[in-house]
C-alpha positions as a Markdown table, in Angstrom:
| # | Residue | x | y | z |
|---|---|---|---|---|
| 1 | Met | 0.0 | 0.0 | 0.0 |
| 2 | Asp | 2.8 | 2.4 | 0.9 |
| 3 | Arg | 4.5 | 1.6 | -2.4 |
| 4 | Gln | 1.4 | 2.4 | -4.3 |
| 5 | Asn | 1.0 | 5.8 | -2.5 |
| 6 | Thr | 4.7 | 6.6 | -3.2 |
| 7 | Ala | 4.2 | 5.7 | -6.8 |
| 8 | Met | 1.1 | 7.8 | -7.1 |
| 9 | Arg | 2.9 | 10.8 | -5.5 |
| 10 | Ser | 5.8 | 10.3 | -7.8 |
| 11 | Ala | 3.6 | 10.2 | -10.8 |
| 12 | Gln | 1.8 | 13.3 | -9.7 |
| 13 | Gly | 5.1 | 15.1 | -9.2 |
| 14 | Asp | 6.3 | 14.1 | -12.6 |
| 15 | Ser | 3.1 | 15.3 | -14.1 |
| 16 | Ser | 3.4 | 18.7 | -12.4 |
| 17 | Leu | 7.0 | 18.9 | -13.5 |
| 18 | Ser | 6.1 | 18.1 | -17.1 |
| 19 | Leu | 3.4 | 20.8 | -17.1 |
| 20 | Ala | 5.8 | 23.3 | -15.7 |
| 21 | Val | 8.4 | 22.5 | -18.3 |
| 22 | Ala | 5.8 | 22.6 | -21.1 |
| 23 | Gly | 4.6 | 26.0 | -19.8 |
| 24 | Asn | 8.1 | 27.4 | -19.7 |
| 25 | Leu | 8.8 | 26.1 | -23.2 |
| 26 | Leu | 5.6 | 27.7 | -24.5 |
| 27 | Ile | 6.6 | 31.1 | -23.0 |
| 28 | Val | 10.0 | 30.8 | -24.6 |
| 29 | Tyr | 8.5 | 29.9 | -28.0 |
| 30 | Ile | 6.1 | 32.8 | -27.9 |
| 31 | Leu | 8.6 | 35.4 | -26.7 |
| 32 | Trp | 11.5 | 34.2 | -28.7 |
| 33 | Gly | 9.4 | 33.7 | -31.8 |
| 34 | Ser | 7.8 | 37.1 | -31.6 |
| 35 | Thr | 11.2 | 38.9 | -31.5 |
| 36 | Tyr | 11.6 | 38.3 | -35.3 |
| 37 | Leu | 8.4 | 40.2 | -36.0 |
| 38 | Ala | 9.4 | 42.9 | -33.6 |
| 39 | Ile | 12.8 | 43.2 | -35.3 |
| 40 | Arg | 11.2 | 43.4 | -38.7 |
| 41 | Leu | 9.0 | 46.3 | -37.6 |
| 42 | Ala | 11.9 | 48.0 | -35.6 |
| 43 | Val | 14.3 | 48.2 | -38.5 |
| 44 | Glu | 11.8 | 50.1 | -40.6 |
| 45 | Thr | 12.5 | 53.2 | -38.4 |
| 46 | Leu | 15.8 | 52.4 | -36.6 |
| 47 | Pro | 19.2 | 51.4 | -38.1 |
| 48 | Pro | 20.0 | 47.7 | -37.4 |
| 49 | Phe | 22.8 | 48.4 | -34.9 |
| 50 | Leu | 20.7 | 51.0 | -33.0 |
| 51 | Ser | 17.7 | 48.6 | -32.9 |
| 52 | Ala | 19.9 | 45.8 | -31.5 |
| 53 | Ala | 21.5 | 48.1 | -29.0 |
| 54 | Thr | 18.1 | 49.2 | -27.7 |
| 55 | Arg | 17.0 | 45.6 | -27.4 |
| 56 | Phe | 20.1 | 44.6 | -25.5 |
| 57 | Leu | 20.0 | 47.7 | -23.3 |
| 58 | Ile | 16.4 | 47.0 | -22.2 |
| 59 | Ala | 17.1 | 43.2 | -21.7 |
| 60 | Gly | 20.4 | 43.9 | -19.9 |
| 61 | Ala | 18.8 | 46.4 | -17.6 |
| 62 | Leu | 16.0 | 44.0 | -16.7 |
| 63 | Met | 18.4 | 41.2 | -16.2 |
| 64 | Val | 20.7 | 43.2 | -14.0 |
| 65 | Gly | 17.7 | 44.5 | -12.0 |
| 66 | Phe | 16.5 | 40.9 | -11.5 |
| 67 | Leu | 19.9 | 39.6 | -10.4 |
| 68 | Trp | 20.4 | 42.6 | -8.1 |
| 69 | Val | 17.1 | 42.0 | -6.4 |
| 70 | Arg | 17.8 | 38.2 | -6.1 |
| 71 | Gly | 21.3 | 39.0 | -4.7 |
| 72 | Arg | 19.8 | 41.3 | -2.1 |
| 73 | Leu | 17.1 | 38.8 | -1.1 |
| 74 | Ser | 19.4 | 35.7 | -1.1 |
| 75 | Arg | 22.2 | 35.0 | 1.3 |
| 76 | Ser | 23.9 | 32.6 | -1.0 |
| 77 | Pro | 27.3 | 33.8 | -2.2 |
| 78 | Ser | 26.5 | 32.4 | -5.7 |
| 79 | Ala | 23.5 | 34.7 | -6.0 |
| 80 | Gln | 25.7 | 37.9 | -5.6 |
| 81 | Leu | 26.4 | 40.0 | -8.7 |
| 82 | Glu | 29.9 | 40.0 | -10.1 |
| 83 | Pro | 31.5 | 43.4 | -10.2 |
| 84 | Ile | 31.6 | 45.2 | -13.6 |
| 85 | Arg | 35.2 | 45.4 | -14.8 |
| 86 | Lys | 37.0 | 47.7 | -17.2 |
| 87 | Glu | 37.0 | 45.2 | -20.0 |
| 88 | His | 33.2 | 45.0 | -19.8 |
| 89 | Trp | 32.9 | 48.8 | -20.3 |
| 90 | Arg | 35.5 | 48.6 | -23.1 |
| 91 | Ser | 33.6 | 46.0 | -25.0 |
| 92 | Ala | 30.3 | 47.9 | -24.6 |
| 93 | Ala | 31.9 | 51.1 | -25.8 |
| 94 | Ile | 33.3 | 49.4 | -28.9 |
| 95 | Ile | 30.0 | 47.8 | -29.8 |
| 96 | Gly | 28.0 | 51.0 | -29.1 |
| 97 | Gly | 30.3 | 53.1 | -31.2 |
| 98 | Leu | 29.9 | 51.0 | -34.3 |
| 99 | Gln | 26.8 | 52.9 | -35.4 |
| 100 | Ala | 26.5 | 56.7 | -35.5 |
| 101 | Pro | 22.9 | 57.8 | -35.4 |
| 102 | Ser | 21.5 | 59.7 | -38.3 |
| 103 | Gly | 18.3 | 61.6 | -38.8 |
| 104 | Leu | 16.0 | 63.6 | -36.6 |
| 105 | Leu | 14.4 | 60.6 | -35.0 |
| 106 | Gln | 17.8 | 59.4 | -33.8 |
| 107 | Thr | 18.3 | 62.9 | -32.3 |
| 108 | Ala | 15.3 | 62.4 | -30.1 |
| 109 | Tyr | 16.6 | 59.0 | -29.1 |
| 110 | Ile | 19.9 | 60.7 | -28.0 |
| 111 | Gly | 17.9 | 63.0 | -25.8 |
| 112 | Ala | 16.0 | 60.1 | -24.3 |
| 113 | Gly | 19.3 | 58.3 | -23.6 |
| 114 | Ala | 20.7 | 61.4 | -22.0 |
| 115 | Phe | 17.6 | 61.7 | -19.8 |
| 116 | Val | 18.0 | 58.1 | -18.6 |
| 117 | Leu | 21.7 | 58.7 | -17.9 |
| 118 | Leu | 20.9 | 61.8 | -15.9 |
| 119 | Val | 18.4 | 60.0 | -13.8 |
| 120 | Leu | 20.7 | 57.0 | -13.3 |
| 121 | Gly | 23.6 | 59.4 | -12.4 |
| 122 | Gly | 21.3 | 61.3 | -9.9 |
| 123 | Leu | 20.2 | 58.0 | -8.3 |
| 124 | Ala | 23.8 | 56.9 | -7.9 |
| 125 | Ala | 24.7 | 60.2 | -6.3 |
| 126 | Phe | 21.8 | 60.1 | -4.0 |
| 127 | Leu | 22.1 | 56.5 | -2.9 |
| 128 | Ser | 25.9 | 56.1 | -2.8 |
| 129 | Asp | 28.8 | 58.3 | -1.6 |
| 130 | Arg | 31.4 | 56.9 | -4.0 |
| 131 | Pro | 30.3 | 58.6 | -7.3 |
| 132 | Leu | 30.5 | 62.0 | -5.6 |
| 133 | Leu | 33.8 | 61.3 | -4.0 |
| 134 | Ile | 35.2 | 60.2 | -7.4 |
| 135 | Ala | 33.8 | 63.3 | -9.1 |
| 136 | Gly | 35.3 | 65.4 | -6.3 |
| 137 | Arg | 38.8 | 63.9 | -6.7 |
| 138 | Ala | 38.6 | 64.5 | -10.5 |
| 139 | Ile | 37.6 | 68.1 | -10.0 |
| 140 | Asp | 40.5 | 68.5 | -7.5 |
| 141 | Ala | 42.9 | 67.0 | -10.0 |
| 142 | Val | 41.8 | 69.5 | -12.7 |
| 143 | Leu | 42.0 | 72.4 | -10.3 |
| 144 | Arg | 45.5 | 71.5 | -9.2 |
| 145 | Met | 46.6 | 72.0 | -12.8 |
| 146 | Phe | 46.3 | 75.8 | -12.2 |
| 147 | Pro | 49.1 | 77.5 | -10.3 |
| 148 | Ser | 46.6 | 79.3 | -8.0 |
| 149 | Lys | 44.8 | 76.1 | -7.0 |
| 150 | Arg | 47.8 | 73.8 | -6.2 |
| 151 | Asp | 46.3 | 72.9 | -2.8 |
| 152 | Ala | 42.8 | 72.2 | -4.0 |
| 153 | His | 41.2 | 69.3 | -2.0 |
| 154 | Gly | 38.0 | 68.3 | -0.2 |
| 155 | Thr | 35.6 | 68.9 | -3.1 |
| 156 | Gly | 34.2 | 65.4 | -2.7 |
| 157 | Glu | 33.4 | 66.0 | 0.9 |
| 158 | Arg | 31.7 | 69.3 | 0.1 |
| 159 | Leu | 29.6 | 67.6 | -2.6 |
| 160 | Leu | 28.5 | 65.0 | 0.0 |
| 161 | Leu | 27.5 | 67.8 | 2.4 |
| 162 | Gln | 25.4 | 69.5 | -0.3 |
| 163 | Arg | 23.9 | 66.2 | -1.3 |
| 164 | Asp | 22.9 | 65.4 | 2.3 |
| 165 | Ala | 21.4 | 68.9 | 2.6 |
| 166 | Leu | 19.3 | 68.4 | -0.6 |
| 167 | Arg | 18.2 | 64.9 | 0.6 |
| 168 | His | 17.1 | 66.3 | 3.9 |
| 169 | Ala | 15.2 | 69.2 | 2.2 |
| 170 | Phe | 13.4 | 66.9 | -0.2 |
| 171 | Gly | 12.8 | 64.2 | 2.3 |
| 172 | Ala | 11.0 | 61.1 | 1.0 |
| 173 | Arg | 10.1 | 63.0 | -2.2 |
| 174 | Trp | 13.7 | 63.3 | -3.5 |
| 175 | Pro | 13.0 | 60.8 | -6.4 |
| 176 | Tyr | 10.3 | 63.2 | -7.8 |
| 177 | Ala | 12.7 | 66.1 | -7.5 |
| 178 | Leu | 15.4 | 64.2 | -9.3 |
| 179 | Cys | 13.1 | 63.3 | -12.2 |
| 180 | Gly | 12.0 | 66.9 | -12.3 |
| 181 | Ile | 15.6 | 68.2 | -12.4 |
| 182 | Ala | 16.5 | 65.8 | -15.2 |
| 183 | Gly | 13.2 | 66.1 | -17.0 |
| 184 | Lys | 13.4 | 69.9 | -17.4 |
| 185 | Pro | 16.3 | 69.9 | -19.9 |
| 186 | Ala | 15.1 | 66.6 | -21.5 |
| 187 | Phe | 11.7 | 68.0 | -22.3 |
| 188 | Asp | 13.3 | 71.3 | -23.5 |
| 189 | Tyr | 15.5 | 69.4 | -25.9 |
| 190 | Leu | 12.5 | 67.3 | -27.0 |
| 191 | Gly | 10.6 | 70.5 | -27.6 |
| 192 | Leu | 13.4 | 71.8 | -29.9 |
| 193 | Val | 13.4 | 68.5 | -31.8 |
| 194 | Cys | 9.6 | 68.7 | -32.2 |
| 195 | Cys | 9.8 | 72.2 | -33.5 |
| 196 | Leu | 12.4 | 71.2 | -36.1 |
| 197 | Ala | 10.2 | 68.3 | -37.2 |
| 198 | Ala | 7.2 | 70.6 | -37.5 |
| 199 | Val | 8.9 | 72.9 | -40.0 |
| 200 | Gly | 10.3 | 69.9 | -42.0 |
| 201 | Ala | 14.0 | 70.5 | -41.1 |
| 202 | Arg | 16.4 | 67.5 | -41.2 |
| 203 | Pro | 19.6 | 68.9 | -39.6 |
| 204 | Asn | 22.7 | 67.0 | -38.4 |
| 205 | Pro | 21.8 | 65.4 | -35.1 |
| 206 | Ser | 25.1 | 66.1 | -33.4 |
| 207 | Leu | 24.9 | 69.8 | -34.4 |
| 208 | Val | 21.4 | 70.0 | -33.0 |
| 209 | Ile | 22.8 | 68.9 | -29.7 |
| 210 | Leu | 25.5 | 71.6 | -29.9 |
| 211 | Ala | 22.8 | 74.1 | -30.9 |
| 212 | Tyr | 20.7 | 73.2 | -27.8 |
| 213 | Ser | 23.8 | 73.4 | -25.6 |
| 214 | Gly | 24.7 | 76.8 | -27.0 |
| 215 | Ala | 21.1 | 78.0 | -26.3 |
| 216 | Val | 21.3 | 76.8 | -22.7 |
| 217 | Leu | 24.6 | 78.8 | -22.3 |
| 218 | Leu | 23.0 | 81.9 | -23.9 |
| 219 | Thr | 20.2 | 81.8 | -21.3 |
| 220 | Leu | 22.8 | 82.5 | -18.6 |
| 221 | Ile | 23.6 | 86.0 | -20.1 |
| 222 | Pro | 22.5 | 88.3 | -17.3 |
| 223 | Phe | 21.6 | 91.4 | -19.4 |
| 224 | Thr | 18.1 | 90.2 | -20.3 |
| 225 | Pro | 15.7 | 87.8 | -18.6 |
| 226 | Gly | 16.4 | 84.2 | -19.7 |
| 227 | Gly | 18.9 | 85.5 | -22.3 |
| 228 | Leu | 16.0 | 87.1 | -24.2 |
| 229 | Gly | 17.2 | 88.1 | -27.6 |
| 230 | Phe | 20.5 | 86.5 | -27.3 |
| 231 | Val | 19.0 | 83.0 | -27.4 |
| 232 | Glu | 16.9 | 83.7 | -30.4 |
| 233 | Ala | 19.8 | 85.2 | -32.4 |
| 234 | Gly | 22.3 | 82.5 | -31.4 |
| 235 | Leu | 20.0 | 79.5 | -31.8 |
| 236 | Thr | 18.8 | 80.6 | -35.2 |
| 237 | Gly | 22.4 | 80.8 | -36.4 |
| 238 | Leu | 23.4 | 77.5 | -34.8 |
| 239 | Leu | 20.4 | 75.7 | -36.4 |
| 240 | Ala | 21.3 | 77.2 | -39.8 |
| 241 | Leu | 24.8 | 75.8 | -39.4 |
| 242 | Ala | 23.3 | 72.5 | -38.4 |
| 243 | Gly | 21.7 | 72.1 | -41.8 |
| 244 | Ala | 18.3 | 73.9 | -41.5 |
| 245 | Thr | 17.4 | 76.6 | -44.0 |
| 246 | Ala | 17.2 | 80.2 | -42.8 |
| 247 | His | 13.4 | 80.1 | -42.8 |
| 248 | Gln | 13.2 | 76.8 | -41.0 |
| 249 | Ala | 15.7 | 78.0 | -38.4 |
| 250 | Val | 13.8 | 81.2 | -37.6 |
| 251 | Val | 10.4 | 79.5 | -37.4 |
| 252 | Ala | 11.7 | 76.6 | -35.3 |
| 253 | Thr | 13.5 | 79.0 | -32.9 |
| 254 | Leu | 10.5 | 81.2 | -32.4 |
| 255 | Ala | 8.2 | 78.2 | -31.8 |
| 256 | Tyr | 10.8 | 76.7 | -29.4 |
| 257 | Arg | 11.0 | 79.9 | -27.4 |
| 258 | Leu | 7.3 | 80.2 | -27.4 |
| 259 | Leu | 7.0 | 76.7 | -26.0 |
| 260 | Val | 9.7 | 76.8 | -23.3 |
| 261 | Phe | 10.0 | 80.5 | -22.4 |
| 262 | Trp | 6.8 | 82.5 | -23.0 |
| 263 | Leu | 4.1 | 79.8 | -22.4 |
| 264 | Pro | 5.3 | 78.9 | -18.9 |
| 265 | Leu | 5.1 | 82.6 | -17.8 |
| 266 | Pro | 1.3 | 82.8 | -17.5 |
| 267 | Leu | 1.2 | 79.2 | -16.2 |
| 268 | Gly | 3.7 | 80.2 | -13.5 |
| 269 | Gly | 1.6 | 83.2 | -12.6 |
| 270 | Leu | -1.5 | 81.1 | -12.3 |
| 271 | Ala | 0.4 | 78.5 | -10.2 |
| 272 | Tyr | 1.6 | 81.3 | -7.9 |
| 273 | Ala | -1.9 | 82.7 | -7.5 |
| 274 | Leu | -3.3 | 79.3 | -6.6 |
| 275 | His | -0.5 | 78.6 | -4.2 |
| 276 | Arg | -1.0 | 82.0 | -2.5 |
| 277 | Arg | -4.7 | 81.4 | -2.3 |
| 278 | Arg | -4.3 | 78.0 | -0.7 |
| 279 | Tyr | -1.3 | 78.5 | 1.6 |
| 280 | Gly | -1.0 | 82.3 | 2.0 |
| 281 | Thr | 2.3 | 84.1 | 2.2 |
| 282 | Glu | 3.2 | 83.9 | 5.9 |
| 283 | Asp | 5.1 | 80.6 | 5.6 |
| 284 | Ala | 6.9 | 81.8 | 2.5 |
| 285 | Ser | 8.0 | 85.1 | 4.0 |
| 286 | Ala | 9.1 | 83.4 | 7.3 |
| 287 | Ser | 11.2 | 80.9 | 5.4 |
| 288 | Ala | 12.7 | 83.6 | 3.2 |
| 289 | Thr | 13.8 | 85.7 | 6.3 |
| 290 | Ser | 15.0 | 82.8 | 8.4 |
| 291 | Pro | 18.8 | 82.3 | 8.5 |
């Protein structure tokens, strides 16, 4: 009787195992088989190397995240992640540099990639001390190249103090603040790309990035609010050098400035009025006068 029960339990276990194996194989067949259709559709808008890089970037990020979570939850040494070495970065840089992006659509992808890198860099700086210490040592090394800054040191520690002050000020909402800080230039850049697309311009992507960077620098000119006038003149010329016609550069620049400079002004005034109506001005004036 015991042998019959044991045989029945073994048969049930084998049946369950067979169903699990069949289910896993079915998932593999569906996911793996559908990738060919996805690749066929992707290469219609993306170059092959960029399409493959996007696939591997997403899959690699998901895999690293899964392994990191498993390593954090498991106490087994075999479940811990191996450190990323220099040869890994070298191989990734070689593969990633084989295809230079071309076209306005790729320009938007560059901006999206820069946004992701900004968010990841901010997360690393907020969650770990090492990135800021490394950045501080690099800044000190550059400063010591100047005769008047031979004794430059302690920049990393000052960065940590400023990071801790920001983290304390934002509290538990620091991830939202980080996304907002990184999202502001990302959406500004995307706005410029959309304005160029709207006027039918197809400039050089790398020069569009330089044009946007130049416009950001021109906003720092203190003679007019937000570099008014300087940005319009400089960005128009830079876009013309990037490959847009004079008409396209002027219209795209005016549309871009309308989107990122003039339109937020009335919205900001409305937000200020709503904030004042809801919270008043006592707390704001007290915080402004407190040491």
